[in-house]
Each structure stands twice: as C-alpha cells, then as structure tokens.
C-alpha atoms as one frame of an Amber mdcrd trajectory, in Angstrom:
protein
  -9.925 134.420  32.295  -8.404 131.628  34.062 -10.520 131.305  37.159 -11.656
 127.484  37.064 -14.906 126.018  38.443 -14.502 124.575  41.640 -15.610 120.594
  42.090 -17.756 118.997  44.170 -14.619 116.964  45.403 -12.617 119.940  46.177
 -12.464 122.268  48.562 -10.583 124.863  50.882  -8.382 122.954  52.563  -7.885
 122.281  56.140  -4.815 124.157  57.710  -3.430 120.933  58.344  -3.117 120.092
  54.879  -1.918 123.496  53.861   0.433 123.068  56.917   1.703 120.064  55.052
   1.794 121.148  51.928   4.102 124.296  52.385   6.252 122.091  54.717   6.748
 119.701  52.457   7.734 122.626  49.443  10.113 123.723  51.972  11.765 120.478
  52.365  12.124 119.410  49.101  13.454 123.339  48.528  15.940 122.735  51.164
  17.234 119.299  49.896  17.540 120.569  46.362  19.271 124.066  47.561  20.964
 122.648  50.173  22.538 119.700  49.458  25.636 120.586  48.779  26.499 121.740
  51.949  25.552 117.764  53.283  28.876 116.405  54.939  29.826 113.167  53.086
  31.560 109.768  53.986  35.404 111.139  54.354  36.807 113.906  56.096  40.268
 113.680  55.146  42.103 117.148  55.805  45.304 118.677  54.400  48.108 117.307
  56.631  46.417 114.444  57.943  47.666 110.884  57.756  44.907 109.178  55.519
  44.325 106.010  57.980  43.573 103.768  54.672  44.010 103.408  51.172  41.826
 105.447  49.071  41.002 103.955  45.718  38.873 106.118  43.416  35.149 104.597
  41.832  35.648 105.412  39.072  37.007 107.121  35.974  37.082 111.458  36.030
  38.710 114.267  34.868  39.130 117.287  37.224  40.326 121.071  37.551  44.323
 121.482  38.935  42.916 124.689  40.707  46.403 125.172  41.892  48.668 125.024
  38.615  44.851 126.582  36.877  45.499 129.529  39.652  49.455 129.405  38.948
  49.374 129.868  35.084  46.301 132.637  35.759  48.524 134.369  38.102  51.220
 134.962  35.444  49.143 135.350  32.532  47.469 138.264  34.798  51.016 139.455
  35.624  52.129 139.339  32.867  49.485 142.565  31.447  51.014 145.627  31.527
  49.103 148.711  33.623  46.769 150.824  30.947  47.644 154.276  32.173  45.143
 157.177  30.810  46.147 160.313  30.905  43.685 163.170  32.202  42.183 165.896
  30.558  42.767 169.336  31.273  46.083 169.351  34.046  48.258 171.741  30.600
  45.569 174.182  30.725  45.598 174.558  34.925  48.449 174.561  33.878  48.250
 177.670  32.033  46.128 179.309  33.814  48.350 178.644  37.667  51.424 180.282
  35.737  48.716 183.445  34.645  47.866 183.909  37.885  51.268 183.765  38.806
  52.223 186.498  36.822  49.321 188.982  36.962  50.415 188.292  40.905  53.523
 189.490  39.729  52.438 192.532  38.070  49.813 194.088  40.712  52.470 193.773
  43.477  55.030 195.910  41.506  52.387 198.343  40.755  52.413 198.666  44.302
  54.429 201.865  45.469  55.765 203.371  48.800  56.999 199.389  49.438  59.983
 198.664  50.557  61.690 194.757  48.569  60.870 193.136  51.717  57.416 193.751
  51.961  57.134 193.489  47.782  58.561 190.145  48.692  55.787 189.281  51.617
  52.955 190.739  49.698  54.424 188.666  46.620  54.101 185.273  48.798  51.081
 186.324  49.810  49.306 186.156  46.083  51.342 184.054  44.217  49.579 180.801
  43.600  53.192 179.149  42.955  55.724 179.690  45.592  58.477 181.627  45.049
  62.130 180.974  46.293  64.272 184.158  47.181  66.311 184.203  43.462  62.617
 183.196  41.825  61.205 186.074  43.851  64.248 188.645  42.816  63.851 187.786
  39.090  59.717 188.651  39.557  60.366 191.982  41.357  62.903 193.595  39.443
  63.651 192.315  35.711  61.250 194.265  33.087  58.156 193.815  31.536  59.169
 191.743  28.486  61.666 189.602  30.711  58.700 188.572  32.253  56.508 187.928
  29.605  59.357 186.025  28.106  59.907 184.428  30.861  56.106 183.573  31.055
  55.749 182.449  27.955  58.654 180.154  27.628  57.415 178.628  30.834  53.849
 178.050  29.027  55.479 176.369  26.104  57.693 174.049  28.306  55.069 172.872
  30.339  53.047 172.332  27.022  55.424 169.654  25.932  56.216 167.963  28.683
  52.621 167.741  30.432  51.535 166.359  26.360  53.670 164.269  26.526  52.491
 162.724  30.247  53.767 162.745  33.583  53.411 159.111  35.132  53.460 159.981
  39.401  56.973 157.593  39.476  58.378 159.677  36.516  57.796 163.202  38.320
  61.185 163.463  39.701  63.029 162.945  36.597  61.067 165.122  34.307  61.393
 167.617  36.695  65.337 167.496  35.465  64.840 167.300  32.166  62.362 170.477
  31.962  65.560 172.569  34.065  68.123 171.354  31.633  65.613 172.498  28.834
  65.707 175.829  30.682  69.196 175.966  30.336  69.203 174.543  26.724  67.500
 178.143  26.282  70.240 180.709  27.091  67.856 183.332  28.341  69.473 185.946
  30.309  69.938 184.797  34.235  67.138 186.629  36.222  64.148 185.603  33.212
  65.848 181.798  33.240  65.314 181.773  36.975  61.658 182.605  36.766  61.125
 180.346  33.952  62.190 177.643  35.989  60.509 178.628  39.291  57.195 178.861
  37.644  57.603 175.607  35.535  58.381 173.170  37.974  56.204 175.057  40.654
  52.491 173.423  37.928  54.542 170.261  36.879  52.003 167.240  38.300  51.304
 163.889  37.270  48.617 164.056  34.850  48.490 159.941  33.799  47.315 157.726
  36.313  46.484 153.857  35.887  43.006 152.645  35.095  42.869 150.553  37.622
  39.211 149.313  35.850  40.422 148.522  32.815  43.828 147.219  33.731  41.729
 144.887  35.707  39.406 143.645  33.362  42.598 142.679  30.975  44.116 141.140
  33.756  40.699 138.812  34.994  40.347 138.819  30.283  43.909 137.043  30.453
  43.671 134.602  33.424  39.888 133.917  31.732  42.315 132.523  28.666  44.564
 130.157  30.294  42.706 126.741  29.805  42.061 124.286  33.026  44.563 122.387
  33.677  43.064 119.165  34.105  43.626 115.458  35.487  42.676 112.318  34.728
  41.859 109.758  37.289  41.359 106.086  36.719  38.886 103.857  38.269  40.854
 101.577  40.939  43.695 103.953  40.472  44.719 104.632  44.320  44.723 107.875
  45.633  45.932 108.427  48.990  47.748 105.082  50.252  47.403 104.320  53.747
  49.958 106.284  55.787  50.778 109.077  52.974  50.144 112.834  53.976  47.442
 114.012  52.932  48.425 116.861  49.991  46.130 119.922  48.303  46.631 117.592
  45.326  45.150 114.516  47.238  42.156 116.854  48.898  41.181 117.979  45.033
  41.204 113.955  43.853  39.126 113.612  46.662  36.819 116.279  46.159  36.496
 115.074  42.463  35.567 112.234  43.320  33.284 112.740  45.532  34.668 111.409
  48.750  35.651 114.647  50.424  34.869 117.889  51.262  35.921 120.605  52.907
  34.564 120.074  56.657  31.176 120.745  57.200  29.890 124.217  58.255  26.701
 125.192  59.507  26.729 128.474  58.687  25.406 128.617  54.853  23.170 125.554
  54.987  21.305 127.892  57.929  21.095 130.720  55.635  20.542 129.319  52.762
  17.127 127.599  54.940  15.919 130.743  56.254  15.598 132.419  52.951  13.572
 129.262  51.563  11.399 129.590  55.265  10.870 133.489  54.493   9.881 132.915
  50.647   8.150 130.027  51.210   5.925 131.768  54.173   5.792 134.881  51.577
   4.320 133.027  48.389   2.141 131.059  50.538   0.482 134.399  52.002   0.243
 136.116  48.510  -1.138 132.852  47.574  -4.042 133.265  50.329  -4.185 137.453
  50.141  -4.208 137.593  46.384  -5.111 134.206  44.465  -7.589 132.408  46.914
  -8.769 130.364  44.235  -5.718 128.108  43.985  -4.777 128.446  47.825  -8.659
 126.759  48.052  -7.791 124.088  46.023  -5.101 121.365  46.999  -4.553 120.370
  43.349  -3.637 124.061  42.566  -1.947 124.719  45.795   0.324 121.737  44.379
   0.848 122.401  41.044   2.176 126.022  41.852   4.815 123.563  44.594   5.666
 120.610  41.830   6.526 123.628  39.177   8.373 125.596  41.604  10.594 122.574
  43.516  11.157 121.017  39.327  12.094 123.742  38.243  14.525 124.798  40.587
  16.031 120.637  40.992  16.493 120.786  37.338  18.541 124.331  37.856  20.385
 122.771  40.298  21.172 119.631  38.561  22.550 121.529  35.154  24.042 123.687
  36.518  27.841 122.365  37.163  27.179 120.607  33.694  26.658 122.671  30.768
  26.355 126.570  30.204  23.888 128.956  32.673  21.592 130.138  29.794  20.577
 127.220  28.420  18.722 125.900  31.455  14.948 126.107  30.630  14.074 127.316
  34.382  10.867 129.387  32.520   9.476 126.165  31.550   8.033 126.546  34.783
   6.681 129.368  34.715   4.897 129.324  31.634   3.318 125.925  33.001   1.743
 127.661  35.544   0.748 130.330  33.162  -1.240 128.098  31.023  -2.299 126.229
  34.076  -3.301 128.436  36.796  -2.947 132.203  36.256  -0.422 134.160  34.149
  -0.491 136.783  37.297   0.666 133.808  40.012   3.332 132.993  36.919   4.784
 136.094  37.127   5.131 136.614  40.738   6.312 133.093  40.289   8.966 133.940
  37.983  10.474 136.285  40.504  10.580 133.498  43.671  12.356 131.242  40.923
  14.869 133.595  40.199  15.823 134.752  43.580  15.746 130.669  43.781  18.113
 129.824  40.552  20.282 132.894  41.677  21.028 131.298  44.998  21.732 127.709
  43.918  24.017 129.116  41.450  26.112 130.467  44.366  24.720 134.333  44.377
  24.970 134.790  40.282  22.588 137.802  40.134  23.113 138.147  36.258  21.565
 134.624  36.370  18.801 135.392  38.249  18.098 138.594  36.422  18.103 136.485
  33.005  15.586 133.632  34.313  13.564 136.206  35.867  12.901 138.480  32.493
  12.746 135.599  30.273   9.970 134.053  32.295   7.881 136.817  32.365   8.373
 137.473  28.612   6.874 133.573  28.338   4.723 134.586  30.336   3.224 137.625
  28.339   3.092 135.687  25.157   0.452 133.057  26.723  -1.923 135.170  26.118
  -0.971 134.744  22.586  -1.582 131.502  22.463  -4.441 129.315  20.901  -3.393
 125.861  19.789  -0.843 123.932  21.996   1.927 124.424  18.641   1.709 127.506
  19.993   3.620 127.296  22.856   6.650 126.930  21.185   5.763 130.454  19.926
   6.165 131.425  23.319   9.591 129.157  23.275  10.743 131.417  21.042   9.487
 134.771  22.457  11.621 133.273  26.072  14.985 132.543  23.281  14.624 135.954
  21.956  14.500 137.867  25.645  16.746 135.629  26.910  19.454 136.093  23.978
  18.878 140.141  24.412  19.405 139.944  28.396  22.840 138.141  28.003  23.923
 140.360  25.162  23.037 143.624  27.140  25.392 141.453  30.266  28.031 140.496
  28.355  28.589 144.313  26.659  27.715 145.669  30.270  31.116 143.497  30.971
  33.265 144.869  27.428  33.323 140.712  26.687  34.658 140.004  23.251  32.007
 139.152  20.633  33.599 136.173  20.341  33.241 133.473  21.878  32.008 135.094
  25.105  28.663 137.430  23.958  28.043 135.138  20.922  28.202 132.081  22.747
  26.222 132.580  25.538  23.545 134.464  23.452  23.056 131.207  21.097  22.820
 129.526  24.357  19.993 131.876  25.927  18.110 131.388  21.972  18.426 127.369
  22.414  17.028 127.481  26.087  13.342 129.066  24.287  13.567 125.894  22.123
  13.776 123.702  24.780  11.067 125.824  26.769   8.828 125.618  24.083   8.922
 121.680  23.660   8.861 120.719  27.787   6.099 123.149  27.345   4.119 121.148
  25.115   5.323 117.684  26.333   4.643 117.584  29.466   1.342 119.854  29.273
  -1.145 117.033  28.682   0.426 115.108  31.521  -0.249 117.767  34.053  -3.651
 118.297  32.771  -4.455 114.551  33.332  -2.710 114.037  35.899  -4.029 117.162
  38.457  -7.453 117.597  36.019  -6.704 120.556  35.256  -8.436 122.653  32.524
  -6.502 125.224  30.136  -7.317 127.446  28.040  -6.087 125.658  25.365  -7.674
 122.404  26.803 -11.380 123.963  26.485 -10.634 126.203  22.891 -10.287 122.372
  21.602 -13.404 121.286  22.990 -15.373 124.033  21.714 -14.487 123.428  18.592
 -18.226 122.414  17.062 -16.012 119.613  14.905 -15.167 117.801  18.432 -17.154
 114.527  18.331 -19.707 115.069  21.098 -20.570 117.758  19.973 -21.016 116.534
  16.193 -23.399 113.566  17.983 -25.246 116.234  19.461 -25.668 118.437  15.509
 -26.989 115.250  14.172 -28.852 113.297  17.430 -30.439 115.816  19.275 -30.432
 119.266  16.647 -33.080 121.586  18.630 -30.665 120.687  21.900 -27.251 121.775
  20.192 -28.895 124.745  18.844 -30.525 125.335  22.476 -27.116 124.959  23.805
 -25.632 127.700  21.237 -27.742 130.296  22.382 -27.479 129.074  25.424 -23.627
 129.433  25.526 -23.851 133.281  23.882 -26.357 134.217  26.991 -24.421 132.966
  29.973 -20.727 133.835  27.597 -22.124 137.289  27.393 -23.413 137.251  31.243
 -20.259 136.024  32.862 -17.733 138.399  30.698 -19.842 141.063  32.493 -19.600
 139.865  36.179 -15.712 139.023  35.566 -16.162 135.350  35.590 -14.251 133.052
  33.485 -16.459 133.535  29.547 -14.445 130.637  28.130 -15.140 128.050  30.407
 -18.718 128.801  30.656 -19.382 129.002  26.658 -17.726 125.217  26.483 -19.845
 124.458  29.760 -22.897 125.294  28.165 -21.720 123.874  24.695 -22.117 120.362
  26.795 -24.019 120.748  29.167 -27.209 118.858  27.662 -25.655 116.424  25.781
 -27.103 113.659  27.812 -30.746 114.449  25.963 -28.912 112.781  23.038 -29.935
 109.248  24.401 -33.658 110.178  24.197 -33.914 113.547  21.881 -37.621 112.892
  21.105 -38.937 112.902  24.727 -37.524 117.252  24.995 -39.066 119.093  23.532
 -36.654 121.398  21.302 -36.114 117.803  19.117 -39.925 117.165  18.909 -40.829
 119.359  15.450 -42.967 116.515  13.407 -42.907 114.237  15.987 -45.842 113.199
  18.297 -44.768 113.713  21.649 -44.145 110.415  23.705 -45.342 111.724  27.385
 -48.475 112.305  26.347 -48.623 108.097  26.683 -46.655 108.366  29.326 -47.387
 108.784  33.859 -45.781 111.895  35.276 -43.557 109.814  36.847 -42.430 108.008
  34.618 -41.958 111.167  32.184 -40.036 113.069  35.306 -37.614 109.875  35.659
 -37.107 109.615  31.589 -36.213 114.186  31.810 -33.656 113.173  34.688 -31.842
 110.501  33.253 -30.501 112.638  30.744 -28.216 114.397  33.508 -26.732 110.448
  34.409 -26.768 109.676  31.058 -24.775 113.471  30.266 -22.210 111.887  32.621
 -21.503 108.908  30.793 -21.077 110.669  27.342 -18.916 112.569  29.719 -16.344
 110.781  30.725 -16.861 108.134  27.695 -14.893 111.336  25.648 -13.091 112.249
  28.223 -14.461 115.678  29.068 -12.956 117.296  32.363 -14.095 117.202  34.831
 -14.377 121.562  35.070 -16.469 121.262  32.077 -18.252 117.930  33.433 -19.690
 119.295  36.447 -22.244 121.760  34.039 -24.100 118.855  32.929 -25.201 117.947
  36.735 -25.023 121.826  38.413 -26.944 123.359  35.834 -30.391 122.130  36.722
 -28.778 121.563  40.770 -31.945 120.748  42.558 -34.538 122.146  40.170 -37.931
 120.578  40.976 -39.214 119.495  36.693 -42.573 121.480  37.991 -44.567 120.227
  34.709 -44.420 116.994  35.526 -45.343 117.215  39.120 -48.539 119.453  38.884
 -49.398 117.330  36.042 -49.366 114.713  38.673 -51.179 116.830  41.675 -54.031
 117.202  39.276 -54.166 113.671  38.314 -54.309 112.533  42.318 -51.504 110.731
  42.810 -49.612 109.909  45.505 -47.262 112.343  44.795 -43.303 112.248  46.762
 -41.732 115.627  45.374 -37.934 114.576  45.359 -38.896 111.729  42.729 -40.051
 115.348  40.555 -35.805 116.847  41.652 -32.818 116.630  40.430 -30.573 115.453
  43.154 -27.760 118.048  42.553 -25.708 119.707  43.228 -26.544 122.731  43.237
 -23.580 125.607  41.745 -20.846 124.691  43.077 -19.427 128.552  41.289 -20.679
 131.792  39.609 -19.566 129.768  36.290 -22.181 127.369  36.456 -24.660 129.379
  38.262 -24.929 131.551  34.977 -25.460 128.168  32.963 -28.228 127.666  35.125
 -30.265 130.913  34.526 -29.288 130.696  30.541 -30.624 128.191  30.471 -33.626
 128.493  32.460 -34.223 131.777  30.902 -33.437 130.338  27.108 -35.989 128.215
  27.632 -38.885 130.854  29.361 -37.987 133.398  26.982 -38.826 130.888  24.051
 -42.030 130.369  25.268 -43.372 134.280  25.404 -46.259 134.245  22.994 -45.509
 138.639  23.076 -41.592 139.081  23.590 -41.318 142.814  23.996 -38.442 144.119
  25.745 -40.737 144.511  29.233 -42.056 141.026  29.399 -38.426 139.582  28.923
 -36.830 141.258  31.662 -40.095 140.962  33.713 -39.877 137.357  33.089 -35.434
 137.317  33.596 -36.052 138.752  36.833 -38.503 135.853  37.687 -36.949 133.448
  36.709 -33.854 134.808  38.807 -35.849 135.440  41.869 -37.378 131.923  41.718
 -33.871 130.356  41.864 -32.284 132.822  44.376 -36.426 131.683  46.748 -35.873
 127.774  45.712 -31.810 128.205  47.575 -30.143 126.945  43.883 -27.849 129.645
  44.104 -26.864 129.099  48.033 -23.534 127.339  47.327 -21.944 129.735  44.075
 -20.132 132.674  45.043 -22.704 135.030  43.593 -23.535 138.812  44.619 -27.065
 140.327  44.185 -24.729 142.578  41.898 -23.650 140.318  39.631 -27.575 138.920
  39.579 -28.554 142.314  38.595 -25.378 142.547  35.571 -26.764 139.197  34.522
 -30.300 139.811  34.662 -29.683 142.931  31.841 -27.285 141.581  29.872 -30.016
 138.437  29.737 -32.152 140.823  28.677 -30.485 143.224  26.400 -29.595 139.904
  23.834 -32.582 138.028  24.421 -34.430 142.097  23.321 -32.170 142.035  20.088
 -33.285 138.260  19.006 -36.465 137.955  19.194 -36.982 141.313  18.494 -40.121
 142.788  15.830 -40.045 142.572  12.069 -41.942 144.559  10.064 -45.297 143.049
   8.527 -45.435 142.879   5.277 -49.001 142.922   3.219 -49.200 139.827   0.968
 -48.860 140.921  -2.734 -51.812 140.416  -5.108 -50.797 137.517  -6.989 -51.155
 137.821 -10.909 -52.549 134.791 -11.861 -52.916 136.055 -15.565 -49.449 136.471
 -15.677 -47.894 133.545 -14.004 -46.377 136.302 -11.804 -44.089 135.462  -8.462
 -44.498 137.245  -5.224 -41.096 139.154  -4.778 -39.708 138.378  -1.905 -39.570
 141.719   0.741 -35.976 142.792   2.181 -35.104 142.315   5.560
C-alpha cells in the first residue's frame, strides 16, 4: 500500500549523492552521540594548582558525589545479611546416620574376624569416620544400645539443624551438641557412639543470600537522597594558586567548565558502531527497500527521522525520566510517510542507538523497541489523522507494560519505582501521538510525500475539486469512478499501490472541468462543438485539458504524486480520431500537433490508470459487449499501448499486463452483463391499467 509514484523530477540517486547523504547522516549521529566526549576549555585536574580565578558563569545545583556515596555506603553497611536455610540438609544427615548404623550392623554380623579386622572393615564401610572409642562402642554394645544411640543422634541432629547452623557458628554448635548428649545421661559407650554420629553429620545449612542482600543494599543506597550543593552565579569556584580538590572538579564539571582528560577510546568506539549501523542500514535500504533507496527525498526523510529522534533522546536523557522520551514518534512517522516494514527496521536501529547514548542502558533500548514496534502495527488501523492519538495510546500501553515487566524482574517496590515509571511510559504514548499529528502535515508538505491518510482525505467525494467535477462535468466524474474501480482492482492484483491508483483515477481528468462540453461523455443532449471546428483546433482543445488539470491541481493543493496522473495517464498518445479526420481532409498534418506532451507513465500505478482509461472508453463503444469481445478489445488496447512505447518507462512486466487484462475483462464483463429481454405487456386501454415493471 505504501509504494509511492515516482515523479518526473525524481530519479535514481547518483552514487556520489548517496554517499553524501550517508556521510551527513553519520556526521550528525556522531555529533549527537559523541559530543559528550569532546574536550572543553579547562583541563584542571585534582592536585593541580589553578592558574587563575574561575567564577561561576551561572547558578547551578549539582549532586555532591563524594558525600552522597559516603551516605549510600553507610546505608548499605547498615543492612544485615539475609540468610537462607538449605532445604533437605536434616533429611540428608538422618540418611547418613542410618547408613552408618547399617554399616555397623553388617560388620557385627561378619563372623570369624578379630577385633582389629572388624575395626578396619568398619573404617572402610562407615560413611561417618569413627575414632577408636566410638568404633569400640559400635562393635561392642548390644543391639538395643545401638538403636538408642541412633535415635538419640537423629533427634538431636533434627533439633540443632532445624534451628539453622551458620558457618561461623559450627564450632559453638558442636560444643553445645556434646553438652546436650551428656545431659541425656546415657551409658558410657552409647553416649560415645551417639556423640560421634551427631558430630559427624553436623554441617552448616544456613548461607548468605547474596542476591537478596545485594538487592537490599541497592535499595538502601537508592533510598538515600542525593546531597546537593548550590553554586551561585559569580561565586569563585577555585581561586588562583589554590590546589584543585575533588570538590572543585565536581563544581567545575557541574558548570560545564571541565571534564575528565580526553580519551579517544570511547568516542572512537562509538564512531565505529555508528559507521557499522549506517553502512548496514543503507545496505538494507538498497537491497530490501529499492523504492526508498531510489528517491533522494525519501532517503533524507529516513535519515532525518533517525537523527532527530536520537537528538531528542540525547537532549532529554539527563533532564527527564528516560521512559517519557517519545522515541517512538520517529518510527510512527516513518510508518506513515514511508513504509511500515522499514519502520520496524528503524525501530531496531533507533533502539540500539538510544541504548548507546544512554550509556549502554539495554532496558531503555528494549522499551524503546517494543513501544515503537507496537506503534508501527497500530498504524494499520488508522483512517483519520486523529487516529494517530490511538496509535500513541498503543505505544503508551506497550511502554507501561514493558517497564512494569522489567521493574518486576528487578523486584523493585510498587511505589514509587514501578508505578512512576509505568506512568511515564504511558505519558510517552500521548506525546508520541501529539508529535505525529503536529509534524505530519509539515513533513508531507516539505518533502512532497503522500501518506495513506492524505489519500483517504483526497478520496472523499466531498473534496471541493471532486464536487466541482460532479457538478460541472458529471459524465467525466462517472467515467472517473469506473476507471478508478478498474484501475484499483488491477493494481491490487499486481501488488501496486491500489489506494494511490484509485485517488489518481479520481483526479486524472479534472482538467475537463474548464470545457466539459468538448468531451463526449458530457455531451448528452448537447450539440458536439467539434462538428464545427477544424481537426487541429479540436485536438488543441482536447490537449489543453491536461494543462488545465495541472493548474487545477496546483490551485487545490493536490500532491505531486496525485497530480502526476494527469499528464502521465495520456503519455504521448496520439489523438487518432482528429488525426485521421485531418488526413481525410487532405490537410498538411504534423503528427506532433495531435500528440500529448507526456511524460509517459513513470510507475506501474500511472500505467494502470492509462490502460484503465483507454479500456473503459473503448468497451463502452462496443455494440454488443460480450465477454469474448471485451477481452479481445482489452488485449488489443494493451498491445497498442505497448507497441506505441507508452509503457517503456514504467516497471510493468508482461506477467503484470496479463493479470491486468484478465482483471479488466472480468470487471467489464460484469458491468456489461446481458439483461433479460421482457416482452412488452399489452395495455388494457379500456381499464386504463398500467404496465407492470419487471423485477430485475
């Protein structure tokens, strides 16, 4: 729907002009992105002696970073670590105790071994290392004592580990476990075995939750209000001979008088990224958007939208909440002015550029891309200019949801962080709609662009010029409607801009308003004035309707893309009727006098209207318009236009011509379908009975 008619005064860019536009785009983006890295007048550094007094040129208020950071560090240090108890450690300890007791029982059941051999076997089988006293107890106590030691150990382990053991508290917990076992007053050997089982499985099961602790640290630091310092205009920031301190450097930086020493690495890196993005973008335009690439004004519109959007973002980043910056306005305008598919690509480009100038803020880039993409999709629903506010509402909603999701991922508090950012994202959409509505008419006028919105406005029958055509040249108006229907269907069938074709067909013959009776479709009940005129004068009169049409187009402010249909739909056709009439009269005939001045159709859209105009007139003159005769006439006319070279300057293919012919034939056959002939009813004159109208 978005391809535009190429105008006679536009064409393919020379390579040098493309390079110039690309270079200008690159320079503009570099200035916008890299200005923050440029050196400034003063190069005072901490520890240097100031060579002169430096007064404040204006009053500013800045954040004292040193004091603010000190307060934030103190706030973070006041936060106690958050501990998390590992699940399943108690069950694992019980399992190890059970495995150890099972190993003891297996060793005890082995017969024919000495104590030393049993001791060695137990050392290999037992998951818990047992010292000599514990091993002796394990191998000598009876089964009841062994079970008592096991249950005692499991109960004590559950009590201690369920309470949580921090790594630094393990020695203290082990000592308390020994005391608790003694307090149970078990017999000597069961107590020794129970103690060994408990101490063998006690392990720290409480660790610091680093992520949660860091989150609380960040939250505490973010809760500290920045410490601000006010510098009054005329105040001496640093005096001559004074040693420059960190505070001096902060004040000078706040005033924009000094920055850190210039480093070429960062600006060079940004410049390389910009070079790559511009080269890739222009390669994309050349490969996948050839109609944009071929028109210098369209290429400049795209470049200007990207540069201005990035400039707006750069100017506002440090002044307002970043989520309120209307970066989606650029992509919405590109979707309306150029193409939605190009706008989607541009959304990705602008998102990456915004993230770059924001110091690598991927979150902001992601929100920018989502909001811009949703805005592009919303454009398809737009019928009126005010509907751009609806697209802005979609952008605002997408921004709000994106910001909400990202803040939830970071586990930020609902108020003020999540709520505030979501509100700013919503307001962003309103601003996008306002910018789009406010700038679109000026961009259309400045670059001579025709948007679908403009075409829809021009297609309204209440447009003043169409109203004049209806009233002053009704036959031409009816002819234009039929041509529009034919041309629109054919354009849609071959993938051309059907809306542009329809509007162009509406206005292609508006020049006939000046002299309507000189054209056959407006001569109902009127004597044909050409019967009394010389053929050359008649031809001159007919030819003049093109010039008259262009004058009316300028008078009523028709865009050049629509006005281009007025001369192009005739091309350099010969007015054969008057030319042959002149030949029959034996006059000295100059063929150029009977030809339109052109230009020939420069686009598929203009060519389709030319063919529809010729076909409509020819088929209307058919005495018996059967489908076969209609198709023969349609294909003959298309072949004549092709043989005459009228289609040489437009990109129509033979396949397109075949599709157009079949589309015209189908529509015209339905227009001229045969009607049932009804026998005339006898009239009952005596009864004065009326004839009954047949039902169709």
